[in-house]
C-alpha positions in Angstrom: 0.0 0.1 0.0 1.0 3.6 -0.6 2.1 5.7 2.5 0.7 9.0 0.7 -3.1 8.8 0.1 -2.4 11.7 -2.6 -0.1 9.4 -4.4 -2.9 6.8 -4.6 -5.1 9.5 -5.9 -2.8 10.4 -8.5 -2.4 7.1 -9.6 -6.2 6.5 -9.6 -6.5 9.5 -12.0 -3.8 8.2 -14.3 -5.2 4.9 -14.5 -8.7 6.5 -15.4 -7.5 8.5 -18.0 -5.3 5.5 -19.5 -8.3 3.4 -19.6 -10.4 5.7 -21.9 -9.4 6.9 -25.7 -10.9 10.3 -25.1 -10.3 13.0 -22.3 -12.5 13.1 -19.2 -13.6 16.3 -17.6 -13.0 17.6 -14.2 -16.6 17.2 -13.4 -16.4 13.4 -14.7 -13.3 12.5 -12.4 -14.7 14.3 -9.5 -18.1 12.6 -9.7 -16.2 9.4 -9.7 -14.2 10.0 -6.5 -17.0 11.7 -4.5 -19.6 9.0 -5.4 -17.3 6.4 -4.3 -16.3 8.5 -1.3 -12.4 8.2 -2.1 -11.5 11.6 -1.3 -12.7 15.1 -1.0 -13.0 17.6 -3.7 -10.1 19.7 -2.7 -7.7 16.7 -2.4 -8.6 15.7 -5.8 -7.9 19.0 -7.3 -4.7 19.0 -5.5 -3.9 15.5 -7.3 -5.0 17.0 -10.5 -2.6 20.0 -10.1 0.4 18.1 -9.0 -0.1 15.6 -12.1 -0.4 18.7 -14.4 2.7 20.0 -12.7 5.0 17.2 -13.4 3.3 16.6 -16.9 1.8 13.5 -16.5 -1.5 14.9 -17.7 -2.5 17.7 -19.9 -5.4 19.8 -19.8 -7.6 21.7 -22.2 -10.1 24.5 -20.9 -13.5 25.3 -22.6 -16.3 27.6 -21.5 -17.4 25.7 -18.6 -15.1 22.7 -18.6 -11.7 21.4 -18.3 -10.8 18.4 -19.8 -7.6 16.1 -19.1 -5.7 13.7 -20.8 -2.8 11.4 -19.9 0.7 12.2 -21.4 3.2 9.5 -22.6 5.1 10.3 -19.5 2.0 9.7 -17.4 1.3 6.4 -19.2 5.1 5.5 -18.7 4.9 6.4 -14.9 1.6 4.5 -14.4 3.1 1.2 -15.8 5.7 1.2 -13.0 3.1 1.8 -10.3 -0.3 0.5 -11.4 0.2 -2.4 -9.2 0.1 0.0 -6.1 -3.6 0.5 -6.8 -5.7 -1.9 -4.9 -7.4 -4.4 -7.1 -10.8 -3.5 -5.5 -10.2 0.3 -6.9 -9.2 -0.8 -10.3 -12.5 -2.8 -10.3 -14.6 0.1 -9.3 -12.8 2.3 -12.0 -13.4 -0.3 -14.7 -17.1 -0.7 -13.7 -17.6 2.9 -13.7 -16.1 3.4 -17.0 -17.7 0.5 -18.6 -21.2 1.6 -17.3 -20.6 5.4 -18.4 -18.4 5.1 -21.4 -21.1 6.4 -23.9 -22.1 9.1 -21.6 -18.6 10.2 -20.7 -17.7 10.3 -24.4 -20.6 12.3 -25.7 -19.9 14.7 -22.8 -16.4 15.6 -23.8 -17.1 15.2 -27.5 -19.5 18.3 -27.4 -17.9 21.5 -27.0 -19.2 24.8 -26.8 -17.2 28.1 -26.2 -17.4 31.8 -27.0 -14.9 34.8 -27.2 -15.1 38.5 -27.7 -14.1 39.4 -31.5 -12.1 42.5 -32.3 -15.5 44.2 -33.6 -16.9 43.7 -30.2 -19.2 40.8 -31.1 -19.1 37.5 -29.8 -18.0 34.4 -31.4 -19.6 31.3 -30.3 -17.7 28.2 -31.3 -19.5 24.9 -31.2 -18.0 21.6 -32.0 -18.6 17.8 -31.9 -15.5 15.5 -31.9 -15.4 11.9 -32.2 -11.9 10.3 -31.3 -10.3 14.1 -31.5 -11.6 14.4 -35.1 -14.3 17.4 -35.5 -17.4 15.9 -36.9 -19.0 19.4 -37.3 -17.8 23.1 -36.2 -19.9 26.2 -36.2 -18.6 29.7 -35.5 -21.5 32.1 -35.1 -21.3 35.9 -34.4 -23.7 37.1 -31.8 -24.2 40.8 -30.5 -24.0 40.0 -26.7 -22.5 37.7 -23.9 -25.8 36.7 -22.9 -26.8 35.3 -26.2 -23.4 33.6 -26.6 -23.9 31.8 -23.2 -27.2 30.7 -24.1 -26.2 29.2 -27.3 -23.3 27.4 -25.5 -25.6 25.9 -22.9 -28.0 24.9 -26.0 -25.5 23.1 -28.2 -25.1 20.1 -25.7 -28.7 19.6 -26.0 -29.1 20.3 -29.8 -25.8 19.4 -31.5 -27.0 16.0 -32.6 -30.3 17.5 -34.2 -28.3 20.4 -35.9 -25.7 17.8 -37.3 -28.5 15.7 -38.5 -30.1 18.6 -40.2 -27.0 19.9 -41.7 -26.2 16.6 -43.1 -29.5 15.9 -44.8 -29.8 19.5 -46.1 -26.2 19.3 -47.5 -26.7 15.7 -48.9 -30.2 16.4 -50.5 -29.3 18.1 -53.7 -30.2 16.4 -57.2 -26.6 16.2 -58.2 -25.7 14.0 -55.4 -28.6 11.6 -55.8 -27.7 11.2 -59.6 -24.1 10.5 -58.8 -24.7 7.5 -56.4 
């Protein structure tokens, strides 16, 4: 067993991030640790920050979300210490990821953010990714911050519908039908 609980929490995070082929958000990691009563929110954040400082993980921040991925150095480090994680914990992690994989992947694959443009409008950037590859990206200019925030919050709920509409509209021309 490990002498420092924080070391175990770091290894658990590395293990979780290694087990998936997509990033996990701070909220997703936090939910796992808190649901299973492994540690507190603040201790988990300390573990994540220490992993970032040592470049064992990297993060990407979006409007209301921070996503984490394991680095090659993190994978290498985990390979030396994975046996220090008790089997009951790896079983909890594996079960959680198996039961929630589809939901977790959809949450991190749907991104919405905004920024203020040089002409004082706001540009809303909406994206759906699958395995880090963008399926659809939209950049829309809106006049105020409230509209930008509203569009970002709706993107997660409506992105599949918008993607389906765009595909149908773009593939419904006569030229396309005749070429098939």
